[in-house]
Every structure is written in C-alpha cells, then in structure tokens.
C-alpha positions as CSV (number, residue, x, y, z in Angstrom):
1,M,-42.5,-38.0,-86.0
2,S,-45.3,-36.7,-83.7
3,D,-46.6,-40.3,-83.2
4,E,-43.4,-41.8,-81.8
5,R,-43.5,-43.2,-78.3
6,T,-42.2,-41.2,-75.5
7,T,-39.3,-42.6,-73.6
8,A,-38.4,-43.2,-69.9
9,A,-37.1,-39.6,-69.9
10,G,-40.7,-38.3,-70.2
11,G,-42.7,-36.3,-72.7
12,M,-46.3,-37.3,-71.8
13,E,-46.6,-34.0,-69.8
14,T,-47.5,-32.0,-72.9
15,A,-48.6,-34.7,-75.3
16,Y,-52.4,-34.6,-75.8
17,G,-52.5,-37.5,-78.2
18,F,-50.3,-36.5,-81.1
19,R,-50.7,-32.8,-80.3
20,N,-48.3,-30.9,-78.2
21,V,-50.1,-28.6,-75.7
22,A,-48.9,-26.0,-73.2
23,E,-47.7,-27.3,-69.8
24,G,-50.6,-27.4,-67.5
25,E,-53.2,-27.6,-70.3
26,K,-53.3,-31.4,-70.8
27,Q,-55.3,-32.2,-67.6
28,G,-58.2,-30.1,-68.5
29,L,-58.4,-31.6,-72.0
30,V,-58.2,-35.1,-70.6
31,N,-61.0,-34.3,-68.1
32,D,-63.2,-33.2,-70.9
33,V,-62.7,-36.5,-72.7
34,F,-63.7,-38.5,-69.6
35,H,-66.7,-36.4,-68.8
36,K,-67.9,-37.2,-72.4
37,V,-67.3,-40.9,-72.2
38,A,-68.0,-41.7,-68.5
39,S,-71.4,-43.3,-69.1
40,R,-70.0,-45.5,-71.8
41,Y,-66.6,-46.2,-70.3
42,D,-66.8,-50.0,-70.2
43,L,-68.2,-50.0,-73.8
44,M,-65.2,-47.8,-74.8
45,N,-62.8,-50.3,-73.3
46,D,-64.7,-53.1,-75.1
47,L,-64.2,-51.3,-78.4
48,M,-60.5,-50.5,-77.8
49,S,-59.6,-54.1,-76.7
50,G,-62.1,-56.2,-78.5
51,G,-63.6,-57.1,-75.1
52,L,-60.2,-58.5,-73.9
53,H,-59.8,-55.8,-71.2
54,R,-62.1,-57.9,-69.0
55,L,-59.7,-60.9,-69.1
56,W,-56.7,-58.7,-68.6
57,K,-58.3,-57.1,-65.5
58,D,-59.1,-60.6,-64.1
59,A,-55.5,-61.5,-64.7
60,M,-54.4,-58.4,-62.9
61,V,-56.4,-59.2,-59.8
62,A,-55.2,-62.8,-59.9
63,W,-51.6,-61.6,-59.9
64,L,-52.4,-59.2,-57.0
65,N,-54.0,-62.1,-55.1
66,P,-55.6,-60.0,-52.4
67,P,-55.6,-61.7,-49.0
68,R,-58.9,-62.8,-47.5
69,R,-58.5,-60.9,-44.3
70,E,-59.9,-57.7,-42.9
71,G,-57.8,-54.6,-42.7
72,W,-56.0,-55.0,-46.1
73,R,-56.3,-51.8,-48.1
74,V,-55.9,-51.1,-51.8
75,L,-55.9,-47.7,-53.6
76,D,-57.2,-47.9,-57.1
77,V,-56.2,-44.8,-59.0
78,A,-58.0,-43.5,-62.1
79,G,-60.6,-46.2,-61.4
80,G,-63.7,-44.1,-61.3
81,T,-66.2,-46.7,-62.5
82,G,-65.0,-49.2,-59.9
83,D,-64.1,-52.0,-62.4
84,I,-60.8,-53.0,-60.7
85,A,-61.9,-52.2,-57.1
86,F,-65.0,-54.4,-57.3
87,R,-63.0,-57.3,-58.6
88,I,-60.4,-57.0,-55.8
89,V,-63.0,-56.8,-53.1
90,E,-64.8,-59.9,-54.5
91,A,-61.5,-61.8,-54.8
92,S,-60.9,-61.1,-51.1
93,Q,-64.3,-62.5,-50.3
94,R,-65.4,-58.9,-49.4
95,N,-62.7,-58.6,-46.7
96,A,-60.5,-56.0,-48.4
97,H,-61.3,-52.3,-48.5
98,A,-60.8,-50.4,-51.7
99,T,-60.4,-46.7,-52.1
100,V,-61.2,-45.6,-55.6
101,L,-59.5,-42.3,-56.6
102,D,-60.2,-40.4,-59.8
103,I,-59.8,-36.8,-60.8
104,N,-63.1,-37.0,-62.8
105,G,-66.3,-36.6,-60.9
106,S,-68.4,-38.0,-63.7
107,M,-66.5,-41.2,-63.6
108,L,-66.8,-41.4,-59.8
109,K,-70.5,-41.0,-60.0
110,V,-70.8,-44.0,-62.2
111,G,-68.7,-46.0,-59.8
112,E,-70.6,-45.0,-56.7
113,E,-73.9,-46.0,-58.3
114,R,-72.5,-49.3,-59.3
115,A,-71.1,-50.0,-55.8
116,Q,-74.5,-49.4,-54.2
117,K,-76.2,-51.7,-56.7
118,R,-73.7,-54.4,-55.9
119,G,-74.0,-53.9,-52.1
120,L,-70.4,-52.9,-51.8
121,G,-70.9,-49.6,-50.1
122,D,-69.1,-50.7,-47.0
123,N,-66.1,-52.1,-48.9
124,V,-65.4,-49.3,-51.3
125,D,-65.1,-45.5,-50.9
126,F,-64.6,-42.9,-53.6
127,V,-62.3,-39.9,-53.6
128,E,-62.1,-37.1,-56.1
129,A,-58.4,-36.1,-56.3
130,N,-55.3,-35.9,-58.5
131,A,-52.9,-38.9,-59.0
132,E,-50.1,-36.4,-58.8
133,E,-51.1,-35.2,-55.3
134,L,-52.7,-38.0,-53.3
135,P,-54.6,-36.8,-50.2
136,F,-53.3,-39.7,-48.0
137,P,-50.5,-40.0,-45.4
138,D,-47.3,-41.9,-46.1
139,G,-47.6,-45.7,-45.8
140,T,-51.4,-45.9,-45.9
141,F,-52.1,-48.8,-48.4
142,D,-51.0,-52.4,-48.9
143,A,-51.4,-52.1,-52.7
144,Y,-51.8,-49.5,-55.4
145,T,-53.5,-50.4,-58.7
146,I,-54.1,-48.4,-61.8
147,A,-55.6,-49.7,-65.1
148,F,-55.7,-47.8,-68.3
149,G,-55.2,-44.5,-66.5
150,I,-51.5,-43.7,-66.1
151,R,-51.1,-42.6,-69.7
152,N,-53.7,-39.9,-69.1
153,V,-51.7,-38.4,-66.1
154,P,-49.6,-35.5,-67.3
155,R,-46.6,-36.0,-65.0
156,I,-46.3,-39.8,-64.8
157,D,-43.0,-39.6,-62.8
158,V,-44.8,-37.6,-60.1
159,A,-47.7,-40.0,-60.0
160,L,-45.3,-43.0,-59.6
161,S,-43.5,-41.2,-56.7
162,E,-46.9,-40.6,-55.0
163,A,-47.7,-44.3,-55.4
164,Y,-44.5,-45.2,-53.7
165,R,-45.1,-42.7,-50.9
166,V,-48.6,-43.9,-49.9
167,L,-47.7,-47.6,-50.0
168,K,-46.7,-49.4,-46.8
169,P,-43.2,-51.0,-46.8
170,G,-43.7,-54.3,-48.6
171,G,-46.6,-52.8,-50.6
172,R,-47.4,-53.8,-54.2
173,F,-47.7,-51.5,-57.3
174,L,-49.6,-52.9,-60.3
175,C,-50.3,-51.0,-63.5
176,L,-52.2,-52.3,-66.4
177,E,-51.9,-50.3,-69.6
178,F,-52.1,-50.5,-73.3
179,S,-48.5,-51.0,-74.6
180,E,-46.3,-51.8,-77.6
181,V,-47.4,-54.8,-79.7
182,E,-44.5,-57.2,-80.0
183,M,-45.9,-59.7,-82.4
184,P,-45.2,-59.3,-86.1
185,L,-48.3,-58.7,-88.2
186,L,-50.5,-58.2,-85.2
187,D,-49.0,-54.7,-84.7
188,K,-50.2,-53.7,-88.2
189,V,-53.6,-55.1,-87.7
190,Y,-54.0,-53.5,-84.3
191,E,-52.8,-50.1,-85.6
192,A,-55.3,-50.2,-88.5
193,W,-58.1,-51.1,-86.1
194,S,-57.1,-48.4,-83.6
195,F,-56.7,-45.5,-86.0
196,K,-59.4,-46.3,-88.6
197,A,-62.1,-48.2,-86.9
198,I,-62.3,-47.0,-83.2
199,P,-62.9,-43.3,-83.8
200,Q,-65.6,-44.1,-86.4
201,I,-67.3,-46.6,-84.0
202,G,-67.0,-44.1,-81.2
203,A,-68.7,-41.5,-83.3
204,M,-71.6,-44.0,-84.1
205,V,-71.9,-45.2,-80.5
206,A,-71.3,-42.1,-78.5
207,G,-72.0,-39.4,-81.1
208,D,-68.4,-38.1,-80.9
209,G,-65.3,-39.7,-82.4
210,E,-62.8,-37.2,-81.0
211,P,-62.5,-38.6,-77.5
212,Y,-61.7,-42.0,-79.0
213,R,-59.1,-40.4,-81.4
214,Y,-57.3,-38.9,-78.4
215,L,-57.4,-42.2,-76.5
216,V,-55.9,-44.1,-79.5
217,E,-53.2,-41.5,-80.0
218,S,-52.3,-41.5,-76.3
219,I,-51.7,-45.3,-76.5
220,A,-49.3,-44.8,-79.4
221,K,-47.4,-42.1,-77.4
222,F,-47.1,-44.1,-74.2
223,P,-43.6,-45.5,-73.3
224,N,-43.0,-49.1,-74.3
225,Q,-42.7,-51.9,-71.7
226,R,-39.0,-51.5,-71.0
227,N,-39.1,-47.7,-70.8
228,F,-42.1,-47.7,-68.5
229,G,-40.5,-50.3,-66.3
230,A,-37.4,-48.0,-66.0
231,M,-39.7,-45.2,-64.8
232,I,-41.2,-47.4,-62.1
233,E,-37.7,-48.3,-60.9
234,R,-36.7,-44.6,-60.9
235,A,-39.6,-43.9,-58.5
236,G,-38.0,-46.3,-56.0
237,F,-39.7,-49.6,-56.7
238,G,-37.9,-52.9,-56.6
239,R,-38.4,-56.3,-58.3
240,V,-40.0,-54.5,-61.3
241,T,-41.4,-57.0,-63.9
242,W,-44.1,-57.0,-66.5
243,R,-46.3,-59.5,-68.4
244,N,-47.6,-58.9,-71.9
245,Y,-51.1,-59.8,-72.8
246,S,-52.4,-60.4,-76.3
247,G,-48.9,-60.0,-77.9
248,G,-48.3,-56.7,-76.0
249,I,-51.5,-54.9,-76.8
250,A,-51.6,-54.5,-73.0
251,A,-48.9,-55.0,-70.4
252,L,-49.2,-55.4,-66.6
253,H,-46.2,-53.9,-64.7
254,S,-45.5,-54.9,-61.1
255,G,-43.2,-53.4,-58.5
256,W,-42.7,-53.6,-54.8
257,K,-41.9,-51.0,-52.1
258,L,-39.0,-52.9,-50.5
C-alpha cells in the first residue's frame, strides 16, 4: 500500500505524502507547502494536534533542561517561526543562544519578526540553509533540536549525520515528531480526524487544503518510534530513547553524542 510507513531502511527521500516523486523533486514541493502556510503555521499545528503541540513542545524543552549559563548554544532545525528556540531561551533565563535554521525563507521571516517583538534579537539568530548540509564547523553546538520538521527532509539519514557532526562531544539530540498511535481506538479516531477533517479545515482557514493533505500523508509515511530510533542510532548517537505523547500521536526521541 502507498500509505504504509517507511522503515529504518529509508524511503522518505521520494515520498511526497503518498505520492512517489523523482529523486531531488521532493524538496521543492515541500518548500512550496511551507511558503503557503508560513503565516498560519502555528494555527496549522493547532489544527493537526488539537492544540496539544504547545504542551508537547513545553515537555521537549523541559526534557532538554537548558542550563542557565552564558555560552550554551542550541541549533533548532526546521524551526523557522522560532517556536522551540524562544522556549529554550526563556527556559535558560535568556542566557542560552539559539540558532534557528530553516530552508524556507518565508518561515524565517515570521520567526525574525516574532523575535524582535519579544526582545530576543540578541539571543536568537536565523540562518537559511538545508538540514542535509549544515553551514557550521564540527562540534559547534551543545544541543540540536527539531520539532515537526524531520519528516519533511528528503534524506533523513543525511540530516541525522549532520546533526551528529555539528554537536559537541556530550551534545544532545532531541526530535519531536508526529508518530504511530499505539492506543487502540485512538488510532482510528486520529486517522479519521487527520484525513477527513484537517484538509477540509485547512481549505476553510487558509483557502487551500492541499498543503494540509500533504502534511497528513507525510505523518502516515514517517517511520514509527522504533524504526526512527534505529535511524538515530545508525547516525552514531548513543543512549537513544523516546517518550510517547498522547498515546503516540507524537513522540520525542533523544540521543547523545557520546
């Protein structure tokens, strides 16, 4: 079936939702999606998670537990609007420095405007670049975070290797992503909500349901918790674990550069 999840062996490189596309074509299609939804990105996450993404992100930052000292640096990838970066900086009592990296300029523009409004211009900088080719030297960051972004990266294995490369020894990797629902009945309810309601709501709210259809399908294709954990280990990370949220609707994976 076209809607079966990919495995730890890969398959997301050419999966644009349930459609298979030519190698190298996916990134451009994904970019178009996020140009369309950038101004309504937080609303989109509210729709797709029933507002729970805010709690999951708070839990992610709590597990990261950024220290309250100057000089600690985090790279937040695919985090254009600044949602995770701002939380981390605030949790560190504005001592940490966050670099927000996104391939999509529209998303970064939203984040930069939000950072200025919050007075976080000195704590957060924004870089337009590809997660598969990070423009930083080896061992630059104390932590690497990515929330609801890795399933949109064509070559996930390459992105994970890059995450490992730019982390300092002892650095932490955290990835929050929609995952496989592991509670009976909830999986059916969530599936019905995702495929029937979200594209229709997206069409009403944003005037275009197709970006939301892709996002729902990309969740269904993404490797489950165990398979994604295996990919993280293959990239070199140790002590790989994960926590399920809301019955597995989302999962937070953790790994360390030991």
